[in-house]
N, C-alpha and C positions, 0 to 999 in steps of 0.2 A: 751453609749449603749441605754439610753432612747431616744436620738435623732434618732438613727437607728430604734428603735421600733416604733417611731411615724410616720415613713414614710408610705405613702399610697401605695396601690397596684400598681397604675400607676407609682409612683416613683421607686418602686422596679423593675417593669418590664422595665422601661427605663434604670435604672442603669445596670441591668442584660443584657439587649440588647446591651448596649454600650461595656461592658466587653466582651461579647460573640463575637460581631462584630470585636473587636480589635484582639482577639485571632484567630478567623477564618481567617481574612484577612492575618495576619502574617503567618499563617500556609500555606495558599494557595499560597502566593507569595514567600515563601521560603527565599531568601536572603534579608537582610535588605535594600540593595540598591534598591530593587523593591517595598518596602513598601510605599513610598510616592504616587506612581501611583496607587498602590493597594487600599490605603485608599481613594484617590480621586475618584477611580472607585466606591467604595462602597457608597461614598457620592452622586455620580451621580445616582446610583440605588435607594438610599433613596429619592432623589428628584423626580425620576420617579414614585416610589411607592406612594409618597404623592399625586400625581395627581389623583390616583385611590382611596386612602384611606385618608379621611380628617383628621383623628386623628394622632397626632405625634407618639404615642406609637405603634399603629397598623402599621403605615407606616414603622417605624423602624424595627419591627419584620418581616414585609413583605419583606423588603430589605435584612434582615439577612437570611431569608429562601430562597429567590431567589439566594443569594450568595452561600448558602449551596448546592442548586440544581445544579448550574453551577459547583461548585467545585467537587461534587460527580461524575458527568459525566466526567469532564475533567481529574480528577485524575485516574479514571478507564481507560479512553481512553489512557492516557499517559502510564500507567502501562502496558497495553496490546499491544499498537501500537506505543509508542514512539512519540506521537504527541498530542498537546493540543486540546481541544474542540474549534472549530471555527465556524463562521457564515456559511461558505460553507457547513458544515456538515448538516445544516438544510435545506438551500435552494437548494443545489445540490444533496445531498445523501439521505436525510431522506426518501423521497417518494419511492425510488427504492431499498433501502437496509435495511429498518427498520425491516421488517419481517425476513429477513435472519439473521441479527444480533441477533434478539430475539430468533430465533431457535438455532443458532449455539452456542450462549453464554448465554443460559437460566439461568445457575447458577449465572452469574454475572448480566445479563440484567434485569431479573425479580425482584430481590431484589432492584436494583437501581431504576427501574420504580415504584415499590411499595413505595420506600422511597420518591420519588418525588411527588407521589399522596398524600402520608401522609402529606408532607410539604404543599401542596396546600390546603388540608383539614384543617390543623392547622391555616393557614392564614384566611380562611373563618370563622372558629369557633371563632377565636380571634376577627375578625371584627364584628361578630354578637353578641358576649357576653360581650365585654368590652366597656363600655360607657365612652367616654371622649369628651372634647370640640372639635368641628370641626373647622379647620382653613379655612377661606374663600378662594374661588378658586383663587381670584386675588393674595393673599399672597402665595398660593401654586405654582402658575405659576412663581411668582417672585423668590421663593425658588428654583424651578427647573432651572430657568435661571442662578441663582447664582452657583448652583452645576455644571452646564454645563461649565460656565466660569472658575471655579476653576479646573475642570477636564482638559479642553483644555490647560490651563496655565501649569499645572503640566505635562501633556502629552508632551507639547512642550519643557519644561525644561528637561524632561527625555530623550529627543532625538527624539521625534515625530515619524513619519512613519519609519525613518531609523532605529530606535531602534527595530522595529518589522520586521526586515528582517527574512528570512526563519528560520535561526538557532535559533532565539529567540523564535519562536513559537514551536520549537521542543525540547527546553531545559526545564528541571524541574527547577522552577515550573511555576511561573506567570500564574497560571490556571485561575484566575479571570480577571486580566487586559488583558491577551491575547484574551480572548473571546470577551470582550467588544470592544477592539481596532479593532478586526477583522470585526466588523460591521461599523467601522468608517474610512474605507480606508486602514487599515493595514492588512486586510485579503484578501481572494480570491476576484478577480475582475470579471467583466463580459467580459473583453477582455484580453486575456493572453499576456504576454510579456517576453522576455528573461531577466534574471538578469545577465548573464555572456556573454556579447556581446560588441564588439568594434565598433567604427564608420566606420572603414575602412574594406572592404571585403578582403578575402583571395582568390587569383586566384586559381581556381580548377585545379587539375592535369589532364593531358590527360587521356582518357580511356585506360584501360589495357585489351588486348585481352584475350580470354579464354586460359587456360593452357592445354587444351586437343585438339587433332585433330578434325577437323570439322566432320569427318566420325564417330567419337566415340560418343556413346550415352551418353548424360548428365545424371548424377545420379538422381534418385528420392531423395527427401529430406523429412525426417520426423522429426519434431520438437516437443518435449514433455516437457511441463512444469510440474514438480513434486511439487505439492502443499505443502508448509510448510516443505520442505525437505532440510536438511543440513547434512554435513558429521560430525558426532560426533568427529572424530579424530582431527578436527580443534580446538576443545575445550579441547583436551587432554583426551578424553574418548575413550578407545579401543572399537572396534566393532567386532561383530561376523564375522568369516571368510566368512560366506555366503553372507555378505553385501559388502565385499571388491570389487568384480568385478562390482558391481552396481556403485560405486563411482570412481573406477579406472579400467575401462575395459582394459583387457590385449592387445587387438588389436586396441586400440584407443588412443586418447589424452584427458587429463583432467586437471582440476585445480580448483582453488577457484574463484567463481563468486562474485564480489562486486555488491550489489544491493542498491537501494535508500531507502529501508524501513526496518523496523523491525516489526515483529508480525502481519502484515496485509497490506492491500492495494496492493493486487496482481496486480491490474490494472496498478500500477506505474511500476512494473517490466516488465509486458507485453508491456507497452508503450515503454520502453527503448529498449527492445529486438527487437521489430517489426519496430520501427522507426529509431533506431540509435541515439536517443536523450535521454539525462538524463531528467527524469521528474523534478528533482530538478532545472534544468535550468529555470523553470517557477516559481521559488520562492514560494510565498504563494499559488499559483494556482496548486502546484505540485500534490496534492491529488485529483484534479478534472480535470486532463488532458483529460480523456475520454469524459467529458462533454464539456470542453472549446475548445478542439482542434479537435473535430469531424468535418471533412470536411476541416480542415486547414492544415493538413500535407499531402503534395502531392508527397512525395518521401518516400517510405517505402519498406521493404523487399517484402511483397506480391505483390505490384504494379510493382516493378522492375522485379520480377520473371515472372509475367504475361507478361511483355513486351518482355521477351526473350523466350516465348513459353511454359512456365509451366502452367499446370492447378493447381490452388491454391484452397485450401479448409481449413476450420477450424472446429474443434469440441470443443465447449465450455461446461464447466461444469455448466454453469449458464443458465439463460434465457435472451432473448433479451433486456428486460427492466432493467435488473440489471446494475446499474451505467451507463446506456446508452451504454452498450457494443455493442449491436446490431448495432446501428448507427455508432459507431466508427469503428468496424471491416469492415463494408461495405465501409466506407470512405477511408480506406487505401489499398483497393484492394481485399479483400476477397469476391468473388462473391457467394461462396457457404459456408454457415455457418449452422452447426447443433447445436442444444442446447439440453443438456441432459434433461432439465426440460420439453421439449416439444416433445421428440422423441416418435413415436408411437410404438406399439408392432411390433416385438418381444422384444423390449427393455423392461426390467423388471423394471417398475416404482416403485413398492413396495420395491424391493431390493435396488434400488437407494436411496430411502428415508432412508432406514436403514443404508446403508454402504457407499454410494457414491464410489463404488468400481471401481478402475482403469480398471479392467478386462472388465467391461461393455463398457467403452469408447473405449478400444482397439478393442473389437469385432466389434463395429460400424465402427471404422477406417479401419479395414481390409476389411469389406464389401464395404466401399467406394473405397478403393484402387483396389479391385478386379474388380469393374465395370469400373474404370478409366484406368487401365493398358491396356485394349483392345484398347483404343484410339490411342496408340502409342506415346502420348505426355508424357514428364516427369512430375511428380507430386510433388507438395509441399503440405504436409499435416501437419497441426498444431493441437496439442491436448493439452488441459489444464485439468489436473486431479484435484481431490478434496478430496481424501480419508483422507489425513493427515491434513485436515483443521479443524479448530474449537477448542473447549474446550477439552484439553487432559485429563481433569479430568473425562470425560465421556467415558465409554467403549462402543465401537460399535460392538465388536465381543464377542462370548461366552467366559466365564471365562477360559475355558480349552484350548482355541486357543492360541498357542505359549506361554503357561504358563511358561515354563522354560526360554524363552527369556525375558519375563516380569520380572521374579524373578531376573535374573542376572542383568538386567538394573537397577532395583530399588536398589539392593544390592550394585551396583557399585557407585551409585550417591546419594541415599537417596531421590530421587525425583520421586514420583509416576507418575507424568505426563510423565516423560521420559520413564517409562515402557510402557505406552500406545502408545507413539510415536514409540517405537521399534516394538511393535506388528503391528501397521499399516504399518510401513516401511517393515516388513517382507512380508506382503501381497502385497505391492507395488513391491518389488523385484521379488517375484514369478510371479506376473501378467506381469511384463515387460519381464522377461525371456521367458515366454510362448509366448508373443506377438512377440518377436524377432525371435523365432524359426519359428513361423507360417508365419511371414513376409518373411523370407528367402525362404521358400517353395513357397510362392505366387509369389515372384520375379522371380523365375526360372532362375537364372543366371544374371538378370539385376542388374546393380550397384545401390547402394543407400547409403545415409549417414544419420545417426541418430544423431540429436543434442538434448541433454537433459540438463535441468537446474532446480535448485530450485528457487522459487520466493522470499522467505524470510524465516527467522527462525521463529519457533513458539514462542508464548509469554513466555512459561515457561523457556526459556533459561536464562532469567534474574535470576531466582531462581537457575538455574543450575550453573551459573557462578558468581553470585554476582555483575555483571556489570549493570550499568544503561542502560535504553533503548537507550540512545543517543550514547553509545559507538560504534565506527565503527566496532569493532570485532563482534558485533551482526548483522551486515549487510553483512555477508559473507555466501554464500551457496556453490554450486558446479556447475561445468559444465563438460560435457563429449561429445566427438565426436567419433562416431563409424562407420567405413565403413562396407558395406556388398558387397561382390563380387567385391572388389577393395581395393585400399590402399589410405591412406591420403597422400598428398604431403609431401615430406621429409622436405621441407623448410617452412612448415606451422607454423606461429607464434602462439604459445600457451603459453602465459605468465602464471606464477604460480598464479597470481591474475589478473583477467580480469574484467573490468567493463561491466555490462549488456548492455551498449550502443554499445559495440563493437561486441556483439555476432552475429548480422546479418552480419557484415563484415567478421567475421571468418567463417560463414556459406558459403558465396560465395567463399572465398579462399579455403576452404576445398573441395568444389565441383569442383574447377577448372573452375568456370564460369567467364565470362567477367565482369570487373568492370567499371561502368560508371564513369564519372568524380567525382561525389559525393562520391561513395564508394572507388574510387582510393585515394581520399584525406583523407577519414576516415582511410584507411589502413596506410597511411603515418603518421597519428596522433597517431598511436599506440605507437610509440616511446616516444611521449610527455606525454601522459596521459592514459596509459592502465588501470590504476585504482588508486584511484577513479577518474572518468571522471569529475564530477562536482567540486570536490575539487581542481583539477589541475588549476594552474594559467597560463597555457599555452596561450600566446597571439595568437598563430595560431588557437587554438580552438575557442577563442572568435571572431576572424576575420572570421572563418569558419561559425559561426552562423550568422554573418552579411551577408555573401554570400547567405546562405539559404533563409534568409528573403528577400534580394534584388531580388533573382531569383524567388520568389513566391512559393518556395518549402515548406516554413512554412509561412502561411498567418496570419499576425498579424494585418491586416487593420481593 
């Protein structure tokens, strides 16, 4: 005991730092098999911090606090999105999405940001107030070199880049080592590439002619993405009867949609739906496909519809700069794109800030269709909604709005966020019902098909189900196809579970439109890998990807 009491402040801080570092790294890395690389990563951060801070103790605590900051962000991100914190989140997404994340998830983001600022302040205070011998720069450089060599050796023994395939970056936990490895070639790249591709191409099938007579008017197509919307019945939760026609329209076809993501990253589902490709096929670049594949995908639903005479347009719930969506939409064939964030009056910008109400986007969509129908061309209108997005702990409507529905939902599940989800869903259902009625009047007998789908489940479904974010059951939403002034083909394939990569193919089949060789081949792949597309080991799928690359339809050069 006297020996312990005689230890100096520096020795106490050093011992405490080492114990804290050991516990923190073990907690962030989860499984003991990941600990060697986790500790090697911390050692590397210590060497890096020592280049800035000459003292051993301050460098140790700086590395510890840096590790804590990375861990806070990564654990929050994994909990809400099912994905670890990566380098690409900084150099691809930070500039375009930071304000949106801060606004939508203020209860989570502001405390996390405050915590990181406090950590930075503690490092500065410790460096200014704690006096200790300074290590010469040459020794610090040598130490950093040693930590880098140790890290690379352990990284190689642990499996190297192969270990950090896509699934490893989406599994709990490896929160520290995944972030650092993503800066060193295991994360997003500057040039995308398929991870499920074979060397030999698959011969494309011949084109399939239209299923309707040449004199018959092609149907207008309206595609609606319902933000953060899933069918609660898939999780064993009964829904109010008023919601049932929304998920299972009596005059249409419907099923479960398998998507690539949980909790967020709408752009990945949009990418899959519009291009017919799984975002996961691009591995560690999957979350950044709007950035990396802008201008590189030369075969997509909008461009194909344009080629057969459709006027195509898109109404986005975001603004052009958000995750580079403006550039991407244009690159796949949307010549006319409207953004809710920039719409002029009579669009009610103040109401949009409060509610992000679907009704407002539907009003704008009907105005667009009204002006386009006079042209005599068939229209393809895509709409992305936003109302059910964001933190469901935050109420966006008055407390008395749908109060009984909220009470029933919370009583059935014990999850308050689900009550907010149901309230927003009720508003979405009413807004869509009104939109459809007005659309029928506007069409005045002209045929149309509505394709609707959910982009991902909201984050609270982990609490609702007790499942981890990586569970595939949390990557299921819904899809529905509804005809207006016509009928869907009797032989339309509508699998009970459909991958989002096939929704564009299903759209063309439902409309009876011609299939070019690419879509004809995709339709044939339905039997191999209807869902999930990426997880399928189908050799034909992998060869199909080679065909797309060789033909320049997906440019990876």
